[in-house]
Backbone bond lengths (Angstrom), bond angles and torsions (degrees), N, CA, C in turn:
res aa  C-N    CA-C-N  psi(-1)  N-CA   C-N-CA  omega(-1)  CA-C   N-CA-C  phi
1 M - - - 1.379 - - 1.512 118.06 -
2 Y 1.391 116.11 -25.72 1.420 121.59 179.85 1.458 105.18 -73.76
3 T 1.332 121.83 -38.89 1.436 125.79 178.97 1.505 114.24 -58.57
4 L 1.348 116.22 -32.44 1.481 121.68 -179.23 1.469 107.49 -66.87
5 F 1.389 114.37 -51.99 1.517 119.03 -175.39 1.652 108.57 -64.58
6 L 1.327 112.34 -40.31 1.466 114.43 -179.02 1.517 111.36 -60.32
7 G 1.386 117.34 -45.94 1.418 117.82 174.12 1.501 118.78 -59.91
8 A 1.335 116.01 -36.77 1.369 120.28 178.36 1.653 109.84 -69.91
9 W 1.249 116.08 -28.31 1.506 120.09 178.30 1.499 111.81 -71.05
10 R 1.373 111.47 -44.34 1.542 122.94 176.03 1.575 113.90 -57.99
11 Y 1.318 108.84 -29.68 1.430 116.75 -176.30 1.500 115.85 -110.01
12 R 1.318 111.89 23.73 1.437 120.25 -177.45 1.551 115.02 -60.26
13 Q 1.352 113.57 -32.77 1.456 119.71 176.28 1.559 110.74 -67.06
14 F 1.243 113.91 -46.18 1.425 121.06 175.58 1.577 113.83 -57.46
15 I 1.399 114.53 -41.42 1.446 113.72 177.69 1.513 115.55 -70.01
16 R 1.518 113.24 -34.59 1.382 117.29 177.63 1.545 110.35 -62.13
17 S 1.301 116.05 -44.04 1.477 122.36 -169.48 1.561 107.15 -71.68
18 S 1.413 112.64 -32.10 1.420 115.66 -176.90 1.476 112.85 -78.40
19 V 1.302 119.99 -29.35 1.380 122.01 173.45 1.629 113.23 -67.59
20 R 1.424 113.31 -40.50 1.382 116.02 168.21 1.493 118.09 -55.62
21 L 1.348 110.09 -45.80 1.470 116.89 177.81 1.497 115.26 -65.96
22 D 1.333 115.11 -32.60 1.517 114.11 178.39 1.459 111.05 -71.82
23 L 1.368 122.29 -33.34 1.435 123.95 175.64 1.531 111.08 -68.62
24 T 1.330 116.44 -48.37 1.436 118.62 -172.61 1.613 110.83 -69.60
25 S 1.354 116.80 -37.34 1.410 124.28 -178.82 1.581 109.46 -59.88
26 R 1.256 114.82 -42.45 1.486 119.99 -176.23 1.549 112.85 -67.22
27 F 1.245 117.47 -19.69 1.566 126.10 -176.73 1.483 117.17 -127.88
28 T 1.266 114.99 18.26 1.482 118.12 -175.84 1.482 114.42 -58.08
29 R 1.285 113.95 -49.37 1.507 122.82 -175.81 1.484 112.84 -101.06
30 S 1.380 115.00 15.78 1.448 117.17 178.77 1.560 111.92 -101.64
31 K 1.255 115.43 134.47 1.461 124.45 -171.92 1.597 106.88 -69.70
32 L 1.337 117.67 -34.44 1.444 120.15 177.37 1.516 118.35 -90.51
33 G 1.337 110.42 -12.08 1.464 119.97 174.18 1.601 114.19 54.33
34 G 1.305 120.01 -122.37 1.401 124.66 -175.75 1.557 113.07 -66.41
35 F 1.298 116.69 -17.55 1.413 120.07 -178.75 1.571 111.23 -59.08
36 W 1.331 117.11 -28.71 1.427 116.13 176.82 1.481 117.70 -64.19
37 V 1.371 111.86 -18.77 1.478 116.84 172.39 1.475 113.49 -57.79
38 V 1.329 115.79 -39.91 1.533 121.44 -176.81 1.480 112.67 -102.03
39 I 1.386 120.01 -12.06 1.484 118.75 -178.60 1.554 108.32 -72.03
40 H 1.355 115.26 -43.63 1.493 116.89 -177.16 1.579 110.49 -55.48
41 P 1.258 116.44 -61.90 1.527 118.27 -173.52 1.539 110.75 -61.27
42 L 1.364 116.33 -39.53 1.480 119.48 178.47 1.544 115.31 -65.24
43 T 1.369 109.40 -35.70 1.565 115.29 171.94 1.506 115.08 -62.20
44 Q 1.364 113.84 -37.17 1.444 119.01 176.73 1.504 111.76 -69.27
45 V 1.334 117.18 -37.85 1.407 123.36 171.39 1.568 113.07 -57.68
46 L 1.276 113.03 -46.89 1.529 120.52 177.52 1.480 110.47 -60.40
47 I 1.320 119.28 -44.95 1.419 119.29 -177.41 1.523 114.21 -64.51
48 Y 1.345 113.04 -48.03 1.484 119.65 171.23 1.515 110.44 -54.03
49 A 1.268 120.16 -47.44 1.341 120.97 -175.82 1.497 116.90 -61.07
50 L 1.477 110.85 -41.01 1.422 115.32 177.97 1.501 112.41 -68.24
51 V 1.336 118.70 -30.91 1.457 121.20 -167.99 1.631 106.62 -89.02
52 L 1.317 118.40 -37.69 1.401 122.95 -170.38 1.501 114.45 -110.79
53 S 1.328 123.18 -9.19 1.391 124.53 -173.13 1.567 111.42 -58.61
54 G 1.314 112.92 -44.15 1.407 120.23 -175.31 1.607 109.99 -62.00
55 V 1.374 117.48 -31.75 1.393 121.43 -177.45 1.500 113.62 -85.77
56 L 1.388 118.09 -38.11 1.388 122.74 -168.06 1.559 112.37 -103.06
57 S 1.297 119.07 -22.00 1.476 120.47 -179.05 1.567 114.12 -52.36
58 A 1.312 119.54 -34.77 1.395 122.46 -179.43 1.540 110.63 -76.67
59 K 1.459 116.67 -7.84 1.444 116.95 177.69 1.547 110.62 -108.56
60 M 1.308 112.73 35.81 1.515 117.46 -178.08 1.531 104.43 -122.44
61 P 1.302 122.09 63.97 1.476 121.31 179.80 1.593 110.62 -71.14
62 G 1.318 111.49 149.05 1.452 117.29 179.23 1.533 112.30 97.03
63 I 1.423 119.22 -3.22 1.408 122.18 177.65 1.469 109.88 -115.80
64 N 1.258 119.47 110.64 1.499 121.73 -176.48 1.521 107.44 -94.60
65 N 1.286 112.93 75.36 1.486 122.73 178.26 1.454 110.59 -156.75
66 R 1.298 121.40 143.00 1.481 119.92 -176.07 1.479 108.05 -77.69
67 Y 1.276 120.29 -16.84 1.521 126.95 178.05 1.496 108.48 -96.64
68 A 1.308 122.80 26.63 1.375 123.13 -175.21 1.465 116.54 -52.99
69 Y 1.399 113.45 -43.19 1.493 118.21 -179.07 1.613 114.55 -62.91
70 A 1.338 112.15 -44.52 1.478 116.76 173.79 1.490 114.52 -56.44
71 I 1.288 112.46 -46.54 1.488 117.85 177.65 1.536 110.47 -60.36
72 Y 1.281 121.81 -42.52 1.463 123.60 178.55 1.520 107.84 -66.14
73 L 1.244 125.56 -37.60 1.421 131.43 179.59 1.531 106.99 -62.45
74 C 1.296 119.83 -45.70 1.470 124.09 -175.30 1.552 106.95 -62.47
75 A 1.352 112.08 -50.17 1.533 113.73 -176.78 1.441 112.00 -53.99
76 G 1.362 116.52 -50.20 1.498 119.15 -174.98 1.469 110.14 -66.14
77 Q 1.316 116.21 -32.28 1.481 119.42 -179.24 1.503 115.41 -65.86
78 V 1.319 114.55 -38.36 1.411 120.76 173.99 1.542 114.47 -54.95
79 A 1.319 113.44 -47.79 1.517 120.09 179.99 1.525 109.84 -68.03
80 W 1.325 117.01 -49.09 1.513 119.47 -177.23 1.531 112.65 -63.83
81 S 1.382 116.84 -40.87 1.479 114.30 -174.30 1.528 112.26 -72.71
82 L 1.318 123.55 -18.12 1.380 124.78 174.22 1.597 110.51 -75.33
83 F 1.325 109.41 -45.19 1.554 116.44 176.37 1.557 111.35 -60.71
84 A 1.347 107.43 -50.88 1.536 110.89 -173.07 1.480 116.92 -68.70
85 E 1.444 114.03 -28.42 1.454 115.68 179.85 1.533 109.29 -76.74
86 V 1.329 122.84 -35.01 1.364 125.75 177.94 1.560 109.87 -64.38
87 I 1.313 115.48 -43.41 1.521 121.85 -179.51 1.457 108.42 -59.39
88 T 1.392 112.22 -56.57 1.436 120.73 -173.17 1.417 114.44 -56.32
89 R 1.409 117.87 -48.07 1.448 122.74 -178.82 1.474 112.44 -73.09
90 S 1.384 115.83 -34.93 1.520 118.15 176.03 1.575 114.22 -58.95
91 L 1.291 111.25 -34.77 1.472 117.48 -173.36 1.537 112.58 -58.73
92 T 1.386 117.57 -31.59 1.476 121.76 -178.09 1.461 113.99 -120.63
93 V 1.388 117.74 9.96 1.420 117.77 -176.02 1.518 115.97 -55.25
94 F 1.369 114.63 -42.10 1.504 113.91 177.44 1.452 117.08 -80.91
95 I 1.312 119.72 -25.02 1.392 120.78 175.08 1.475 111.96 -72.42
96 D 1.404 116.13 -42.20 1.427 117.06 -179.61 1.479 114.34 -70.20
97 N 1.260 117.65 -17.22 1.572 123.76 176.04 1.477 111.26 -106.69
98 A 1.317 121.64 17.75 1.472 122.66 -179.40 1.522 113.63 -50.98
99 N 1.331 117.76 -47.66 1.468 123.03 -176.35 1.551 109.89 -65.92
100 L 1.310 118.46 -39.34 1.426 125.62 178.24 1.557 108.10 -64.90
101 L 1.302 118.96 -41.87 1.517 125.86 179.48 1.522 109.64 -62.27
102 K 1.337 116.19 -39.39 1.466 120.46 -176.31 1.517 113.54 -84.11
103 K 1.348 121.35 -18.29 1.329 120.85 -173.66 1.500 116.68 -104.88
104 I 1.361 115.54 -25.92 1.426 125.15 178.66 1.516 114.07 -120.28
105 S 1.349 114.41 140.32 1.467 117.66 -179.13 1.586 105.61 -95.82
106 F 1.272 113.07 116.82 1.528 116.57 178.29 1.680 104.73 -161.03
107 P 1.324 117.81 153.33 1.397 121.98 178.76 1.706 111.89 -50.56
108 R 1.207 116.89 117.89 1.469 115.92 -178.97 1.523 114.43 -67.74
109 I 1.318 118.57 -14.81 1.413 123.19 176.27 1.469 110.94 -67.33
110 T 1.375 118.39 -18.30 1.477 116.64 -177.16 1.502 110.76 -69.84
111 L 1.373 117.88 -27.83 1.479 119.18 -179.71 1.524 113.07 -59.10
112 P 1.370 122.40 -50.24 1.454 120.05 173.89 1.502 112.36 -62.94
113 L 1.371 122.14 -30.06 1.497 125.10 179.75 1.554 107.17 -68.54
114 I 1.270 120.36 -42.05 1.494 125.70 178.38 1.538 106.54 -60.25
115 L 1.349 116.68 -48.93 1.408 120.65 178.29 1.503 112.93 -56.85
116 I 1.393 116.98 -45.03 1.348 117.51 -178.20 1.546 112.44 -67.52
117 G 1.319 116.82 -34.36 1.495 118.34 178.92 1.446 109.84 -64.51
118 S 1.402 118.87 -46.74 1.460 120.81 177.63 1.543 113.97 -65.27
119 A 1.235 120.06 -40.43 1.539 117.01 175.77 1.501 112.60 -65.43
120 L 1.332 115.89 -35.74 1.518 117.27 -179.30 1.507 111.61 -63.31
121 L 1.359 113.04 -45.73 1.507 117.47 179.61 1.543 110.87 -62.80
122 N 1.355 116.32 -42.65 1.421 119.93 176.40 1.550 111.14 -53.78
123 N 1.385 113.01 -48.00 1.544 120.03 -175.89 1.545 107.11 -63.71
124 L 1.350 117.54 -39.91 1.470 120.81 -176.16 1.591 108.78 -66.20
125 F 1.337 114.13 -36.30 1.534 115.99 173.80 1.453 109.70 -62.44
126 L 1.301 115.50 -48.17 1.556 120.92 -178.03 1.572 107.18 -57.09
127 L 1.298 111.89 -47.69 1.511 113.12 -172.16 1.573 108.19 -66.51
128 T 1.238 118.52 -36.54 1.465 121.88 178.42 1.570 106.69 -60.92
129 A 1.357 116.06 -45.48 1.462 120.05 -178.63 1.492 109.36 -61.88
130 V 1.328 119.37 -38.39 1.427 123.58 -176.15 1.520 112.03 -70.87
131 F 1.335 115.09 -32.34 1.462 117.88 174.71 1.613 110.10 -71.25
132 V 1.289 115.57 -33.02 1.545 120.57 174.09 1.524 105.63 -65.58
133 V 1.316 122.92 -46.47 1.479 120.95 178.77 1.537 109.60 -67.97
134 F 1.324 123.10 -35.05 1.436 118.74 172.41 1.520 112.51 -59.52
135 A 1.312 114.91 -42.65 1.507 116.62 -179.84 1.535 112.95 -62.54
136 V 1.321 115.87 -35.42 1.432 120.52 -178.40 1.557 107.09 -69.69
137 L 1.406 115.86 -43.55 1.430 119.71 177.05 1.529 119.79 -74.43
138 G 1.362 112.37 -2.23 1.508 118.12 179.16 1.453 115.54 74.69
139 H 1.356 115.07 31.95 1.505 117.89 175.95 1.539 108.70 -114.44
140 M 1.320 112.95 138.06 1.479 121.05 179.73 1.501 107.23 -126.04
141 P 1.339 118.89 114.60 1.496 121.35 -176.97 1.545 114.19 -64.53
142 G 1.311 112.93 -34.17 1.514 117.56 -177.09 1.516 116.09 92.23
143 G 1.369 117.00 -166.65 1.499 119.91 -171.56 1.493 112.93 -72.03
144 A 1.292 120.68 -7.88 1.467 122.19 178.14 1.573 112.33 -67.46
145 V 1.248 113.08 -16.01 1.577 116.44 -179.41 1.539 108.34 -64.86
146 A 1.395 119.03 -9.39 1.458 121.36 177.96 1.580 110.12 -67.79
147 C 1.296 114.10 -16.55 1.480 121.48 176.64 1.526 115.05 -76.76
148 L 1.370 115.35 -17.15 1.432 116.39 -171.61 1.440 117.51 -63.06
149 P 1.313 119.68 -36.87 1.543 117.22 175.85 1.439 111.94 -58.85
150 L 1.405 121.09 -42.46 1.435 121.49 175.62 1.541 114.97 -62.42
151 L 1.305 115.84 -37.71 1.464 119.25 177.30 1.493 109.94 -66.72
152 I 1.319 120.40 -34.66 1.418 122.07 -179.04 1.502 109.97 -69.53
153 V 1.430 115.86 -41.42 1.437 116.95 178.62 1.450 112.00 -62.07
154 I 1.362 118.24 -43.36 1.486 121.58 -177.04 1.463 108.55 -62.42
155 T 1.387 117.54 -50.69 1.432 124.36 177.83 1.495 112.72 -50.02
156 L 1.376 114.56 -44.83 1.517 120.10 -177.33 1.541 108.89 -68.87
157 A 1.329 115.28 -43.12 1.575 117.55 178.92 1.485 108.30 -57.84
158 F 1.196 118.61 -51.48 1.469 120.58 -177.42 1.533 114.94 -59.60
159 A 1.419 112.73 -45.13 1.477 117.73 -178.00 1.606 108.26 -69.16
160 V 1.275 115.04 -44.98 1.506 119.90 -178.80 1.532 110.28 -58.05
161 G 1.349 112.33 -50.70 1.502 113.67 -179.46 1.532 113.80 -58.36
162 L 1.298 116.01 -47.41 1.509 120.20 -178.92 1.569 108.47 -71.96
163 G 1.362 117.76 -40.61 1.512 118.51 171.44 1.520 118.27 -57.70
164 L 1.316 111.73 -37.70 1.524 114.91 177.00 1.501 110.68 -64.10
165 V 1.270 116.37 -46.00 1.433 120.31 -176.67 1.567 110.51 -62.00
166 L 1.401 111.79 -49.80 1.516 113.20 177.01 1.476 115.53 -64.09
167 G 1.357 117.09 -31.74 1.498 121.08 178.74 1.494 111.04 -63.29
168 V 1.356 115.07 -43.05 1.487 118.24 -177.24 1.534 106.51 -70.17
169 L 1.317 117.93 -49.09 1.429 118.94 -177.68 1.494 116.73 -60.01
170 N 1.383 112.74 -33.16 1.504 116.04 -178.23 1.572 113.13 -72.27
171 V 1.283 114.32 -12.91 1.493 119.36 171.33 1.517 109.73 -66.23
172 F 1.377 116.02 -39.83 1.460 120.41 -174.77 1.509 111.11 -94.21
173 F 1.330 112.67 -30.69 1.549 114.55 -177.48 1.644 108.47 -124.31
174 R 1.242 114.50 83.55 1.468 120.00 -174.98 1.508 118.56 -55.87
175 D 1.352 115.36 -15.19 1.417 120.99 177.96 1.538 111.88 -65.08
176 L 1.256 112.20 -26.07 1.536 116.85 177.35 1.469 108.80 -57.38
177 G 1.309 120.74 -37.20 1.393 122.18 -177.49 1.556 115.10 -58.21
178 Q 1.360 115.20 -26.76 1.411 124.54 171.19 1.558 116.03 -82.31
179 V 1.250 110.79 -42.67 1.474 119.36 -172.06 1.474 111.31 -70.58
180 V 1.351 117.74 -43.28 1.525 121.96 -174.58 1.485 110.70 -59.96
181 P 1.331 124.04 -50.39 1.468 118.62 -179.06 1.581 113.95 -56.20
182 I 1.356 114.67 -34.66 1.402 114.84 177.09 1.522 115.48 -66.92
183 M 1.416 111.21 -41.03 1.474 116.88 177.10 1.561 111.31 -64.55
184 L 1.373 115.92 -29.94 1.472 118.58 -179.40 1.602 105.26 -69.49
185 Q 1.262 118.52 -36.57 1.455 119.87 -177.15 1.515 108.82 -70.96
186 I 1.315 119.16 -34.66 1.524 121.17 177.38 1.496 107.23 -71.72
187 L 1.301 121.25 -40.16 1.428 125.34 177.53 1.454 112.87 -60.77
188 F 1.412 115.65 -41.00 1.433 121.07 179.19 1.564 110.86 -57.45
189 W 1.371 114.93 -46.29 1.441 118.38 -173.86 1.479 110.04 -80.40
190 F 1.302 118.63 -16.08 1.438 124.25 178.80 1.502 112.57 -86.23
191 T 1.312 114.24 -6.37 1.487 121.72 -178.16 1.605 108.37 -109.93
192 P 1.275 120.68 129.69 1.427 122.69 -178.02 1.538 114.29 -66.20
193 I 1.244 119.27 77.17 1.403 128.29 179.06 1.522 112.34 -109.88
194 V 1.323 118.32 -48.13 1.467 125.59 -179.64 1.577 103.89 -84.18
195 Y 1.343 118.59 -30.50 1.409 119.57 -171.69 1.599 106.51 -128.52
196 P 1.229 121.13 156.43 1.486 125.24 -178.72 1.584 102.49 -85.24
197 A 1.473 111.66 146.89 1.458 117.98 -177.17 1.573 110.74 -62.98
198 T 1.293 116.41 -18.65 1.555 120.89 -171.59 1.488 106.80 -73.16
199 I 1.329 124.66 -11.46 1.401 121.04 -174.94 1.544 108.96 -94.93
200 I 1.344 117.19 -7.61 1.421 124.81 178.57 1.497 108.17 -70.62
201 P 1.267 121.54 132.10 1.552 118.25 175.44 1.580 111.06 -58.70
202 E 1.286 114.23 140.97 1.448 117.35 -179.58 1.497 116.19 -54.30
203 A 1.352 113.41 -30.19 1.548 115.81 176.56 1.395 115.12 -67.83
204 L 1.332 114.54 -25.05 1.529 117.60 177.74 1.593 117.21 -102.30
205 R 1.412 112.52 -9.95 1.367 115.58 -175.03 1.563 115.97 -70.08
206 E 1.327 111.62 -20.54 1.524 117.64 178.01 1.564 108.61 -69.90
207 W 1.291 121.45 -19.25 1.473 120.58 173.49 1.455 114.97 -66.52
208 L 1.264 114.84 -18.83 1.548 115.80 176.30 1.500 114.04 -62.36
209 A 1.406 113.45 -22.79 1.465 114.21 179.71 1.570 113.37 -65.12
210 F 1.337 116.47 -15.67 1.385 122.46 -177.49 1.643 108.18 -92.55
211 N 1.273 118.06 -1.96 1.428 119.71 -179.45 1.608 110.55 -103.73
212 P 1.273 117.06 102.61 1.455 123.78 -171.74 1.552 114.78 -59.31
213 V 1.427 110.10 -25.10 1.521 116.70 -173.00 1.585 106.85 -80.41
214 Y 1.311 113.54 -24.61 1.554 113.81 -174.82 1.473 114.08 -58.96
215 P 1.348 122.50 -50.66 1.428 120.55 177.00 1.511 116.85 -50.63
216 L 1.398 114.01 -36.97 1.407 115.22 177.74 1.613 116.35 -73.27
217 V 1.274 115.38 -37.79 1.507 121.76 175.67 1.481 105.54 -66.52
218 A 1.344 122.14 -43.32 1.396 121.51 -173.38 1.533 109.98 -72.15
219 A 1.371 120.16 -28.14 1.382 122.88 173.70 1.561 110.24 -65.60
220 Y 1.293 116.67 -48.09 1.439 121.67 176.40 1.535 109.91 -55.12
221 Q 1.343 121.16 -44.52 1.315 122.36 -177.42 1.552 113.46 -72.08
222 E 1.329 114.57 -27.87 1.566 115.77 175.78 1.589 108.43 -68.95
223 V 1.235 114.89 -37.60 1.490 122.88 -177.21 1.473 110.07 -69.98
224 L 1.327 115.60 -60.21 1.538 123.68 -168.87 1.454 110.74 -79.83
225 V 1.374 121.05 -31.68 1.442 119.32 -172.28 1.483 111.85 -99.59
226 Y 1.393 118.21 -44.27 1.429 121.44 -175.32 1.528 112.57 -100.12
227 G 1.362 115.57 -11.08 1.480 117.66 -178.16 1.461 113.57 69.34
228 R 1.355 120.23 26.73 1.426 121.44 -177.38 1.648 106.48 -114.25
229 F 1.313 109.26 155.27 1.505 115.48 174.03 1.521 108.14 -77.39
230 P 1.320 115.16 133.07 1.515 116.61 -178.39 1.534 112.06 -72.90
231 A 1.388 110.71 156.72 1.485 117.47 -179.35 1.546 109.15 -65.86
232 P 1.345 115.87 127.97 1.455 119.24 -174.86 1.629 114.61 -66.94
233 T 1.213 114.65 -32.16 1.567 116.36 -170.34 1.486 109.74 -60.74
234 P 1.336 121.39 -56.35 1.500 120.81 -179.77 1.582 113.51 -54.26
235 L 1.401 116.47 -37.95 1.392 120.09 -178.75 1.505 111.16 -69.80
236 L 1.339 115.02 -39.15 1.536 115.23 178.38 1.420 109.64 -67.43
237 A 1.318 125.58 -31.50 1.443 128.41 -179.15 1.545 106.86 -68.34
238 V 1.323 116.12 -45.17 1.461 121.56 -179.41 1.524 110.27 -65.73
239 F 1.367 114.74 -40.76 1.496 118.38 179.66 1.485 110.37 -67.69
240 A 1.296 124.05 -42.66 1.430 123.67 175.51 1.504 113.67 -63.33
241 F 1.353 117.06 -37.33 1.497 117.36 174.99 1.526 109.73 -67.61
242 S 1.320 117.51 -35.39 1.443 124.76 178.94 1.475 114.63 -61.86
243 L 1.376 117.00 -39.46 1.525 124.19 178.63 1.568 104.73 -67.52
244 L 1.273 116.42 -43.94 1.450 120.04 -177.12 1.543 109.75 -63.76
245 M 1.321 117.15 -42.99 1.377 123.71 179.36 1.532 111.41 -66.63
246 L 1.332 118.20 -36.53 1.397 128.11 176.06 1.544 112.40 -63.42
247 A 1.369 109.59 -45.64 1.445 116.91 179.45 1.557 110.36 -66.18
248 F 1.219 115.44 -39.90 1.448 119.81 178.80 1.531 116.50 -66.65
249 G 1.404 107.83 -40.89 1.533 114.53 173.90 1.476 116.20 -57.86
250 L 1.394 110.94 -47.35 1.406 118.31 -178.01 1.612 112.89 -64.61
251 T 1.301 111.50 -40.61 1.459 119.26 175.84 1.524 111.40 -59.64
252 L 1.366 116.09 -51.20 1.439 124.84 -179.28 1.622 108.56 -61.40
253 F 1.264 113.97 -39.25 1.530 118.73 -177.64 1.585 107.49 -70.23
254 R 1.304 118.64 -41.41 1.476 122.23 178.28 1.456 112.11 -60.92
255 R 1.366 116.62 -50.05 1.410 122.15 -178.43 1.554 115.07 -68.88
256 A 1.239 117.05 -33.06 1.520 123.05 -173.53 1.580 109.73 -92.63
257 S 1.344 119.94 -7.85 1.393 117.80 -174.88 1.512 113.91 -52.18
258 A 1.328 118.99 -51.98 1.408 123.35 -178.21 1.528 113.95 -57.32
259 D 1.376 113.60 -46.98 1.506 118.55 176.02 1.504 113.49 -63.63
260 M 1.369 119.85 -32.33 1.379 121.82 176.65 1.494 114.48 -63.72
261 M 1.325 116.12 -31.30 1.466 121.58 -178.61 1.436 110.18 -71.81
262 D 1.405 116.20 -36.52 1.440 120.17 175.52 1.467 113.93 -64.07
263 V 1.321 116.08 -38.84 1.533 123.59 -177.56 1.453 110.80 -73.83
264 L 1.343 115.93 -40.93 1.452 120.67 -176.78 1.589 109.66 -70.67
């Protein structure tokens, strides 16, 4: 494990330049450039707000703003977009870079790190845009936003750990590449992002305890929507699980690296 991190440190310039290249190459010929990073999720928020605002706005107690539902949507989307982007890109990170892995000798762990850097920057752009939207809508989250860096770290740890496991397994079992996007869609609708958790019948609400993304999304909503510090116990549980998943993912990656090269 020490060798993995040592290799990543030695190639830190390569990681930094690759993150920059990844961002610029995606928007080289685009007039709006990096704005597309925030346009897609905010468009989704706008669509849901237009369609469901009249139905769900009255079910958003604790938010003294006429645009309460749109604010709620933005908060959940910030958390989900970071998680979903890391998972989606991790799923094919080794397959997409198969030619590079075969032709150039470099620490393979740099590929997930490049992905993390790019996804983090994208999410920071989105978060900045969300704060601008909040300002326009007259909503101020308050001092609880100081928790956001911690929430981002926990979300990244969980997504990277799970994504690393899925990325390695997808090299050997390509059907995962078709199954995971479907599972992400199910998980999205099973997580109170588009709707508040309070509308779920109490008999079914206990099932949310089996959704590891829910405490993260709920924490973002507490901070960005209600201006409150999130409950620490659920976050500590998710963080502990994230560390275990991350350790398992790194161990699986280290042991399967040679076999992956044969399959790729």
